[in-house]
N, CA, C and O atoms as a MOPAC input file, in Angstrom:
PM7 MOZYME 1SCF
protein

 N     11.88900 1    -5.49300 1     8.16800 1
 C     11.86000 1    -4.16900 1     7.98800 1
 C     10.75100 1    -3.45300 1     8.82300 1
 O      9.61400 1    -3.88700 1     9.00800 1
 N     11.19600 1    -2.45800 1     9.22400 1
 C     10.15800 1    -1.70200 1    10.22200 1
 C      9.49500 1    -0.49000 1     9.38900 1
 O     10.16300 1     0.22300 1     8.64100 1
 N      8.27000 1    -0.35000 1     9.57500 1
 C      7.59000 1     0.76600 1     8.94000 1
 C      7.51700 1     1.97900 1     9.80600 1
 O      7.10800 1     2.99900 1     9.25000 1
 N      7.82900 1     2.05000 1    11.02200 1
 C      7.85900 1     3.17200 1    11.82600 1
 C      8.43300 1     4.46200 1    11.12400 1
 O      7.77600 1     5.49800 1    11.22600 1
 N      9.57400 1     4.46800 1    10.44400 1
 C     10.05700 1     5.84000 1     9.94800 1
 C      9.09500 1     6.18400 1     8.80600 1
 O      8.80900 1     7.37400 1     8.67300 1
 N      8.56800 1     5.30100 1     7.97900 1
 C      7.53000 1     5.82200 1     7.14300 1
 C      6.28100 1     6.45200 1     7.77600 1
 O      5.80600 1     7.52400 1     7.39900 1
 N      5.78300 1     5.68300 1     8.78500 1
 C      4.67300 1     6.24300 1     9.52900 1
 C      4.93700 1     7.65300 1    10.10500 1
 O      4.09900 1     8.55100 1    10.03000 1
 N      6.26300 1     7.81100 1    10.73800 1
 C      6.68200 1     9.02800 1    11.23900 1
 C      6.77000 1    10.11100 1    10.08300 1
 O      6.31600 1    11.23600 1    10.29500 1
 N      7.22600 1     9.85700 1     9.11700 1
 C      7.28800 1    10.63500 1     7.84800 1
 C      6.08600 1    11.20400 1     7.43000 1
 O      5.96900 1    12.40700 1     7.19600 1
 N      5.17700 1    10.37800 1     7.32600 1
 C      3.71300 1    10.63200 1     7.02100 1
 C      3.03500 1    11.55500 1     8.11600 1
 O      2.39200 1    12.56400 1     7.82600 1
 N      3.24300 1    11.11400 1     9.36500 1
 C      2.65300 1    11.89900 1    10.40700 1
 C      3.23200 1    13.38200 1    10.49200 1
 O      2.49100 1    14.31200 1    10.80900 1
 N      4.53600 1    13.56600 1    10.20900 1
 C      5.20100 1    14.90300 1    10.29000 1
 C      4.60400 1    15.65900 1     9.13200 1
 O      4.23200 1    16.82200 1     9.28900 1
 N      4.48800 1    14.98400 1     7.86900 1
 C      4.08000 1    15.71400 1     6.76800 1
 C      2.42600 1    16.17900 1     7.10500 1
 O      2.13600 1    17.36800 1     6.97300 1
 N      1.48700 1    15.30000 1     7.49400 1
 C      0.22400 1    15.61900 1     7.78600 1
 C      0.22000 1    16.80300 1     8.79100 1
 O     -0.50900 1    17.74300 1     8.47700 1
 N      0.91000 1    16.90600 1     9.93400 1
 C      0.97200 1    17.93500 1    10.88100 1
 C      1.31000 1    19.20400 1    10.19600 1
 O      0.62900 1    20.20700 1    10.40800 1
 N      2.41100 1    19.22300 1     9.31600 1
 C      3.04300 1    20.39400 1     8.83000 1
 C      2.01100 1    20.89600 1     7.85000 1
 O      1.86300 1    22.11200 1     7.73000 1
 N      1.19300 1    19.94500 1     7.04800 1
 C      0.37500 1    20.34200 1     6.01500 1
 C     -0.88100 1    21.01900 1     6.61600 1
 O     -1.39200 1    22.02700 1     6.12800 1
 N     -1.33300 1    20.38000 1     7.71300 1
 C     -2.38300 1    21.03200 1     8.53200 1
 C     -2.09900 1    22.46200 1     8.98800 1
 O     -2.92500 1    23.36200 1     8.83600 1
 N     -0.84400 1    22.64800 1     9.57900 1
 C     -0.40200 1    23.98200 1     9.91400 1
 C     -0.25900 1    24.87000 1     8.99000 1
 O     -0.46800 1    26.05300 1     9.26200 1
 N      0.11900 1    24.48300 1     7.73200 1
 C      0.28600 1    25.39900 1     6.53300 1
 C     -1.09100 1    25.77100 1     6.06500 1
 O     -1.33200 1    26.93400 1     5.74300 1
 N     -2.08100 1    24.75100 1     6.00900 1
 C     -3.41200 1    25.19500 1     5.58600 1
 C     -4.15400 1    26.02700 1     6.51900 1
 O     -5.04600 1    26.76700 1     6.10400 1
 N     -3.82600 1    25.95500 1     7.83800 1
 C     -4.54600 1    26.75800 1     8.78100 1
 C     -3.91800 1    27.92000 1     9.27800 1
 O     -4.46700 1    28.54100 1    10.18800 1
 N     -2.76800 1    28.32800 1     8.77300 1
 C     -1.83600 1    29.31900 1     9.26400 1
 C     -2.32800 1    30.62100 1     8.88200 1
 O     -2.71900 1    30.86900 1     7.74100 1
 N     -2.30800 1    31.60700 1    10.00000 1
 C     -2.74100 1    32.89100 1     9.71900 1
 C     -1.62200 1    33.96200 1    10.08900 1
 O     -1.84900 1    35.13800 1    10.37400 1
 N     -0.38300 1    33.35300 1    10.03500 1
 C      0.77900 1    34.13100 1    10.44200 1
 C      1.91500 1    33.59200 1     9.46100 1
 O      2.02200 1    32.38700 1     9.23300 1
 N      2.74200 1    34.52800 1     8.90400 1
 C      3.86400 1    34.23300 1     8.10800 1
 C      4.91300 1    33.38400 1     8.81400 1
 O      5.45100 1    32.45000 1     8.22000 1
 N      5.21400 1    33.69800 1    10.08600 1
 C      6.28600 1    33.03700 1    10.90800 1
 C      5.75100 1    31.59700 1    11.16100 1
 O      6.51300 1    30.63900 1    11.03100 1
 N      4.45800 1    31.43400 1    11.51700 1
 C      3.81100 1    30.23500 1    11.81100 1
 C      3.95400 1    29.34500 1    10.55700 1
 O      4.32500 1    28.17800 1    10.68800 1
 N      3.68300 1    29.83800 1     9.40600 1
 C      3.79300 1    29.20400 1     8.22800 1
 C      5.20000 1    28.71000 1     7.89300 1
 O      5.44300 1    27.60400 1     7.40900 1
 N      5.99700 1    29.53900 1     8.16700 1
 C      7.47800 1    29.02900 1     8.06400 1
 C      7.87400 1    27.76500 1     8.90500 1
 O      8.52800 1    26.83000 1     8.44200 1
 N      7.42500 1    27.83600 1    10.14200 1
 C      7.50300 1    26.83700 1    11.19500 1
 C      6.91700 1    25.59500 1    10.64600 1
 O      7.61200 1    24.58100 1    10.71100 1
 N      5.64000 1    25.51700 1    10.06900 1
 C      5.01100 1    24.43400 1     9.48500 1
 C      5.53300 1    23.85900 1     8.36200 1
 O      5.46600 1    22.64100 1     8.19900 1
 N      6.12600 1    24.70100 1     7.44500 1
 C      6.84100 1    24.28800 1     6.30300 1
 C      8.08600 1    23.59400 1     6.74200 1
 O      8.38000 1    22.57400 1     6.12000 1
 N      8.88900 1    23.99200 1     7.74200 1
 C      9.90900 1    23.19800 1     8.28800 1
 C      9.56500 1    21.84700 1     8.80900 1
 O     10.27700 1    20.86500 1     8.59500 1
 N      8.55000 1    21.81500 1     9.44000 1
 C      7.77300 1    20.43500 1    10.09400 1
 C      7.67300 1    19.47900 1     8.70500 1
 O      8.14000 1    18.34000 1     8.68100 1
 N      7.06100 1    20.04700 1     7.66200 1
 C      6.81500 1    19.32900 1     6.50000 1
 C      8.10800 1    18.80300 1     5.79300 1
 O      8.15300 1    17.69900 1     5.25000 1
 N      9.16900 1    19.69000 1     5.84400 1
 C     10.47100 1    19.43700 1     5.23800 1
 C     11.06500 1    18.32600 1     6.10400 1
 O     11.68400 1    17.41700 1     5.55100 1
 N     10.91500 1    18.34700 1     7.40400 1
 C     11.58400 1    17.31700 1     8.10900 1
 C     11.10700 1    15.96000 1     7.77500 1
 O     11.87300 1    14.99600 1     7.80500 1
 N      9.86000 1    15.86200 1     7.45700 1
 C      9.17300 1    14.57200 1     7.01800 1
 C      9.97500 1    13.92100 1     5.94200 1
 O     10.08300 1    12.69800 1     5.85500 1
 N     10.63200 1    14.91200 1     4.98700 1
 C     11.30700 1    14.44700 1     3.73800 1
 C     12.57400 1    13.89600 1     4.25000 1
 O     13.06200 1    12.96100 1     3.61600 1
 N     13.23000 1    14.36700 1     5.38400 1
 C     14.44700 1    14.01000 1     5.88400 1
 C     14.27500 1    12.51800 1     6.42400 1
 O     15.10800 1    11.63500 1     6.22000 1
 N     13.25100 1    12.37100 1     7.04100 1
 C     12.99500 1    11.04300 1     7.82000 1
 C     12.83900 1    10.09500 1     6.68300 1
 O     13.46600 1     9.03900 1     6.77100 1
 N     12.07900 1    10.31000 1     5.59500 1
 C     11.82100 1     9.41300 1     4.66300 1
 C     13.17300 1     9.14200 1     3.75400 1
 O     13.47100 1     8.00600 1     3.38500 1
 N     13.78000 1    10.04500 1     3.50500 1
 C     15.08000 1     9.89600 1     2.67400 1
 C     16.00200 1     9.03200 1     3.55700 1
 O     16.63700 1     8.11300 1     3.03900 1
 N     16.09300 1     9.29300 1     4.84900 1
 C     17.05700 1     8.58200 1     5.68000 1
 C     16.51600 1     6.94300 1     5.86800 1
 O     17.26400 1     5.96900 1     5.95100 1
 N     15.20400 1     6.92200 1     5.90500 1
 C     14.66500 1     5.49500 1     6.17000 1
 C     14.82300 1     4.70700 1     4.77600 1
 O     15.13100 1     3.51500 1     4.76100 1
 N     14.60100 1     5.41800 1     3.66100 1
 C     14.97100 1     4.64800 1     2.43700 1
 C     16.42600 1     4.19800 1     2.11900 1
 O     16.68500 1     3.18600 1     1.46800 1
 N     17.38100 1     5.07500 1     2.65700 1
 C     18.80200 1     4.78500 1     2.44900 1
 C     19.46500 1     3.91000 1     3.51600 1
 O     20.58300 1     3.44300 1     3.29800 1
 N     18.82200 1     3.67100 1     4.65500 1
 C     19.25600 1     2.94500 1     5.77300 1
 C     19.42300 1     1.47400 1     5.34300 1
 O     18.57400 1     0.85500 1     4.70100 1
 N     20.54700 1     1.00000 1     5.74300 1
 C     20.95700 1    -0.43400 1     5.49900 1
 C     21.41900 1    -1.05400 1     6.86000 1
 O     22.34000 1    -0.46400 1     7.42400 1
 N     20.94300 1    -2.07200 1     7.40900 1
 C     21.34800 1    -2.63300 1     8.58500 1
 C     22.72900 1    -3.30000 1     8.38000 1
 O     22.85300 1    -4.13300 1     7.48200 1
 N     23.70300 1    -2.99000 1     9.12400 1
 C     25.07000 1    -3.52400 1     9.00200 1
 C     25.92800 1    -3.00200 1     7.91000 1
 O     27.01400 1    -3.53000 1     7.67300 1
 N     25.46800 1    -1.94700 1     7.20800 1
 C     26.29700 1    -1.35800 1     6.24800 1
 C     27.20500 1    -0.30000 1     6.73000 1
 O     26.96900 1     0.30200 1     7.77700 1
 N     28.24000 1    -0.05600 1     5.99400 1
 C     29.39900 1     0.93200 1     6.36900 1
 C     29.36300 1     1.96900 1     5.30400 1
 O     28.70500 1     1.92100 1     4.26500 1
 N     30.19200 1     2.94900 1     5.72100 1
 C     30.21700 1     4.05500 1     4.87400 1
 C     30.84600 1     3.77600 1     3.52200 1
 O     31.75100 1     2.94200 1     3.47300 1
 N     30.42700 1     4.43400 1     2.35600 1
 C     30.78100 1     4.13900 1     1.10700 1
 C     32.23300 1     4.64400 1     0.62200 1
 O     32.40700 1     5.44000 1    -0.30100 1
 N     33.25500 1     4.04400 1     1.40600 1
 C     34.54200 1     4.32700 1     1.16000 1
 C     35.19400 1     3.10500 1     0.45100 1
 O     35.31800 1     2.07900 1     1.11900 1
 N     35.57400 1     3.11600 1    -0.69400 1
 C     36.02400 1     2.06600 1    -1.47600 1
 C     37.60600 1     2.03100 1    -1.75900 1
 O     38.05700 1     2.27600 1    -2.87800 1
 N     38.40400 1     1.71000 1    -0.66500 1
 C     39.85100 1     1.64800 1    -0.95700 1
 C     40.14800 1     0.43100 1    -0.35900 1
 O     39.63400 1     0.08800 1     0.70600 1
 N     40.99900 1    -0.28600 1    -1.01700 1
 C     41.63300 1    -1.67900 1    -0.63800 1
 C     40.47300 1    -2.57500 1    -0.08900 1
 O     40.48100 1    -3.07400 1     1.03700 1
 N     39.59600 1    -2.70400 1    -0.89900 1
 C     38.57000 1    -3.83300 1    -0.42900 1
 C     38.86000 1    -4.96600 1    -1.19900 1
 O     39.01600 1    -4.95100 1    -2.42000 1
 N     38.94400 1    -6.15000 1    -0.32200 1
 C     39.22600 1    -7.29800 1    -0.83800 1
 C     37.92400 1    -8.29000 1    -0.77800 1
 O     37.66100 1    -9.15000 1    -1.61900 1
 N     37.25700 1    -8.02300 1     0.25400 1
 C     36.13800 1    -8.80200 1     0.32400 1
 C     34.86900 1    -8.05000 1    -0.00700 1
 O     34.91200 1    -6.84300 1     0.23200 1
 N     33.64300 1    -8.57800 1    -0.55800 1
 C     32.57300 1    -7.70200 1    -0.64200 1
 C     31.94100 1    -7.03900 1     0.60000 1
 O     31.58500 1    -7.80300 1     1.49600 1
 N     31.76700 1    -5.78100 1     0.75700 1
 C     31.43300 1    -5.08600 1     1.88100 1
 C     30.03800 1    -4.32500 1     1.51900 1
 O     29.95900 1    -3.56900 1     0.55000 1
 N     29.08800 1    -4.56300 1     2.27800 1
 C     27.83700 1    -3.94700 1     2.25100 1
 C     27.84700 1    -2.44500 1     2.52500 1
 O     28.31700 1    -2.12500 1     3.61700 1
 N     27.45800 1    -1.57500 1     1.81500 1
 C     27.85900 1    -0.21400 1     2.04900 1
 C     26.35800 1     0.62600 1     1.87000 1
 O     25.45100 1     0.13200 1     1.20000 1
 N     26.24700 1     1.69900 1     2.42400 1
 C     25.16500 1     2.58300 1     2.22500 1
 C     25.17200 1     3.25900 1     0.86800 1
 O     26.24400 1     3.43500 1     0.28900 1
 N     23.97200 1     3.66300 1     0.31300 1
 C     23.98000 1     4.34600 1    -0.80900 1
 C     24.22800 1     5.87000 1    -0.58500 1
 O     23.49900 1     6.52000 1     0.16400 1
 N     25.30700 1     6.43200 1    -1.27400 1
 C     25.66600 1     7.77500 1    -1.08400 1
 C     24.83700 1     8.72900 1    -1.70900 1
 O     24.93700 1     9.89400 1    -1.32300 1
 N     24.00200 1     8.43700 1    -2.64200 1
 C     23.04900 1     9.24400 1    -3.23800 1
 C     21.98300 1     9.72600 1    -2.24100 1
 O     21.60200 1    10.89700 1    -2.20800 1
 N     21.58000 1     8.87700 1    -1.52900 1
 C     20.46200 1     9.34500 1    -0.52000 1
 C     21.04300 1    10.27400 1     0.51500 1
 O     20.33000 1    11.11100 1     1.06800 1
 N     22.35700 1    10.13700 1     0.79200 1
 C     22.92400 1    11.07100 1     1.77200 1
 C     22.97300 1    12.55400 1     1.11000 1
 O     22.58200 1    13.55900 1     1.70300 1
 N     23.47800 1    12.54700 1    -0.13300 1
 C     23.59200 1    13.61000 1    -0.89600 1
 C     22.15200 1    14.31400 1    -1.09600 1
 O     22.08900 1    15.53900 1    -0.98700 1
 N     21.10100 1    13.62900 1    -1.35900 1
 C     19.87400 1    14.16400 1    -1.43200 1
 C     19.26300 1    14.67600 1    -0.05900 1
 O     18.52900 1    15.66400 1    -0.03900 1
 N     19.56100 1    14.03600 1     0.97800 1
 C     19.21500 1    14.58700 1     2.20400 1
 C     19.92000 1    15.86000 1     2.57100 1
 O     19.33700 1    16.72600 1     3.22400 1
 N     21.18900 1    15.99600 1     2.15700 1
 C     21.94200 1    17.20000 1     2.40000 1
 C     21.23600 1    18.47700 1     1.46700 1
 O     20.93400 1    19.59100 1     1.89500 1
 N     21.09500 1    18.03700 1     0.26900 1
 C     20.46100 1    19.06400 1    -0.73400 1
 C     19.15000 1    19.41100 1    -0.17800 1
 O     18.77800 1    20.57600 1    -0.31500 1
 N     18.41100 1    18.58900 1     0.41800 1
 C     16.95000 1    18.84100 1     0.92600 1
 C     17.25500 1    19.92500 1     2.19000 1
 O     16.48900 1    20.86900 1     2.38100 1
 N     18.26800 1    19.73300 1     2.90800 1
 C     18.42900 1    20.62800 1     4.04700 1
 C     18.72900 1    22.02000 1     3.64300 1
 O     18.20500 1    22.99000 1     4.19100 1
 N     19.63100 1    22.10400 1     2.61700 1
 C     19.96800 1    23.35400 1     1.99900 1
 C     18.77300 1    24.12700 1     1.44200 1
 O     18.63200 1    25.32600 1     1.68300 1
 N     17.92900 1    23.44100 1     0.70600 1
 C     16.62700 1    23.94900 1     0.11400 1
 C     15.73600 1    24.37400 1     1.19700 1
 O     15.13300 1    25.43800 1     1.05700 1
 N     15.58800 1    23.72200 1     2.19000 1
 C     14.67500 1    24.05000 1     3.20100 1
 C     15.10200 1    25.41500 1     4.00400 1
 O     14.28100 1    26.22400 1     4.43500 1
 N     16.44700 1    25.52900 1     4.12500 1
 C     17.05400 1    26.72100 1     4.86400 1
 C     16.85400 1    27.91400 1     3.90400 1
 O     16.54600 1    29.01900 1     4.35000 1
 N     17.02700 1    27.69200 1     2.61400 1
 C     16.80400 1    28.91000 1     1.63200 1
 C     15.30800 1    29.30500 1     1.58000 1
 O     14.95300 1    30.48100 1     1.48900 1
 N     14.43700 1    28.24400 1     1.64400 1
 C     12.92700 1    28.67100 1     1.55600 1
 C     12.57000 1    29.42600 1     2.79300 1
 O     11.93500 1    30.48000 1     2.75800 1
 N     13.03600 1    28.80600 1     3.98600 1
 C     12.87400 1    29.58300 1     5.28500 1
 C     13.29500 1    31.02400 1     5.28700 1
 O     12.56100 1    31.95200 1     5.62600 1
 N     14.46600 1    31.13000 1     4.90300 1
 C     15.00800 1    32.39700 1     4.77700 1
 C     14.21300 1    33.45800 1     3.81700 1
 O     14.06400 1    34.65000 1     4.08200 1
 N     13.78200 1    32.85300 1     2.76500 1
 C     13.02500 1    33.63100 1     1.83400 1
 C     11.57500 1    34.23300 1     2.34200 1
 O     11.14200 1    35.37400 1     2.18100 1
 N     10.99900 1    33.18000 1     2.96400 1
 C      9.72200 1    33.56300 1     3.58700 1
 C      9.98900 1    34.41600 1     4.82700 1
 O      9.13900 1    35.28500 1     5.02000 1
 N     10.84500 1    34.36000 1     5.58000 1
 C     11.13500 1    35.26700 1     6.60400 1
 C     11.48200 1    36.53300 1     6.10900 1
 O     11.06800 1    37.52900 1     6.70200 1
 N     12.13700 1    36.63300 1     5.17100 1
 C     12.44700 1    38.01000 1     4.46600 1
 C     11.18400 1    38.71700 1     4.09600 1
 O     11.02400 1    39.93100 1     4.21700 1
 N     10.33600 1    37.91200 1     3.65600 1
 C      9.04600 1    38.53400 1     3.16800 1
 C      8.22800 1    38.99200 1     4.42400 1
 O      7.55000 1    40.01900 1     4.44000 1
 N      8.36300 1    38.11800 1     5.48200 1
 C      7.65100 1    38.54100 1     6.69000 1
 C      8.13200 1    39.92900 1     7.26800 1
 O      7.40900 1    40.80700 1     7.73800 1
 N      9.50600 1    39.94200 1     7.13400 1
 C     10.01100 1    41.29900 1     7.64400 1
 C      9.73200 1    42.49700 1     6.78100 1
 O      9.71600 1    43.66500 1     7.17000 1
 N      9.49400 1    42.02300 1     5.45100 1
 C      9.09200 1    43.18700 1     4.47500 1
 C      7.69200 1    43.67700 1     4.96700 1
 O      7.39800 1    44.85200 1     5.18400 1
 N      6.90200 1    42.63000 1     5.10300 1
 C      5.53400 1    42.86800 1     5.47500 1
 C      5.31100 1    43.74700 1     6.92300 1
 O      4.41000 1    44.56100 1     7.12600 1
 N      6.27100 1    43.39000 1     7.76400 1
 C      6.18800 1    44.02100 1     8.97100 1
 C      6.64300 1    45.48400 1     8.90300 1
 O      6.04500 1    46.42900 1     9.41700 1
 N      7.73900 1    45.54300 1     8.22500 1
 C      8.11600 1    47.04800 1     7.97100 1
 C      7.21900 1    47.98800 1     7.20200 1
 O      7.35000 1    49.20100 1     7.36600 1
 N      6.24000 1    47.45900 1     6.30200 1
 C      5.28000 1    48.27200 1     5.68100 1
 C      3.98300 1    48.31300 1     6.51300 1
 O      3.01200 1    48.94600 1     6.09900 1
 N      3.96000 1    47.70300 1     7.58100 1
 C      2.89500 1    47.95000 1     8.67400 1
 C      1.58400 1    47.01400 1     8.09600 1
 O      0.43600 1    47.35300 1     8.38300 1
 N      1.80300 1    46.03400 1     7.41400 1
 C      0.62800 1    45.17300 1     6.91600 1
 C      0.29300 1    44.17600 1     7.75600 1
 O     -0.74600 1    43.55800 1     7.52100 1
 N      1.00200 1    43.87000 1     8.75300 1
 C      0.79200 1    42.73800 1     9.80300 1
 C      1.50200 1    41.41100 1     9.24100 1
 O      2.48600 1    41.41700 1     8.50100 1
 N      0.82300 1    40.25300 1     9.72800 1
 C      1.64400 1    38.97400 1     9.36700 1
 C      0.82800 1    38.08500 1     8.74100 1
 O      1.13700 1    36.89600 1     8.65700 1
 N     -0.33400 1    38.59700 1     8.22400 1
 C     -1.32400 1    37.66000 1     7.48800 1
 C     -0.86200 1    37.34000 1     6.18600 1
 O     -0.49300 1    38.22600 1     5.41600 1
 N     -0.85500 1    35.92200 1     5.82900 1
 C     -0.25600 1    35.67700 1     4.40800 1
 C     -1.32400 1    36.03700 1     3.31000 1
 O     -1.07400 1    36.00800 1     2.10500 1
 N     -2.47800 1    36.36300 1     3.82500 1
 C     -3.42400 1    36.92300 1     2.65000 1
 C     -3.16700 1    38.31500 1     2.23600 1
 O     -3.72300 1    38.76500 1     1.23400 1
 N     -2.27800 1    39.09200 1     3.01800 1
 C     -1.90000 1    40.29200 1     2.66000 1
 C     -0.73700 1    40.51400 1     1.56000 1
 O     -0.36300 1    41.56200 1     1.03500 1
 N     -0.30900 1    39.24500 1     1.39000 1
 C      0.76200 1    39.21000 1     0.35700 1
 C      0.39700 1    39.70500 1    -1.02100 1
 O      1.18900 1    40.22800 1    -1.80500 1
 N     -0.83300 1    39.49400 1    -1.22700 1
 C     -1.29400 1    39.94400 1    -2.64300 1
 C     -1.31600 1    41.38700 1    -2.88700 1
 O     -1.24800 1    41.87200 1    -4.01700 1
 N     -1.42600 1    42.15500 1    -1.66100 1
 C     -1.54600 1    43.54100 1    -1.74900 1
 C     -0.07500 1    44.21400 1    -1.70900 1
 O      0.07000 1    45.41200 1    -1.95300 1
 N      0.83400 1    43.49600 1    -1.43500 1
 C      2.26900 1    44.23100 1    -1.42700 1
 C      2.66500 1    44.25300 1    -2.79700 1
 O      2.61100 1    43.25700 1    -3.51800 1
 N      3.07500 1    45.40600 1    -3.17700 1
 C      3.66000 1    45.70800 1    -4.55700 1
 C      5.07000 1    46.50400 1    -4.40500 1
 O      5.20300 1    47.49000 1    -3.68000 1
 N      6.03800 1    45.96700 1    -5.14500 1
 C      7.23000 1    46.76100 1    -5.29900 1
 C      8.10500 1    46.58800 1    -4.17800 1
 O      9.17700 1    47.19000 1    -4.13400 1

């Protein structure tokens, strides 16, 4: 068992979290959140990986076949969809801030009304 994917997932999360904590720009914040989200992809795929396993298609099986868990694949796909929606929402807020002439500082979000 290799710990490299787990170390990579933690490293991506730490880098993204540092960027989110120190970000002074909404677009930069979105990119750092995407890096944090990619750590969850790596973690989920590392959990679901099985050496020598095949796709979970169960038709005409006569001998026991080692397969990959399809739940982990579904969770990863759901994670991708959620990250795209979150990025789109934050970028829409950034466009709204830019249109109102408020700049791109996340601290200015408190002042935006309506």
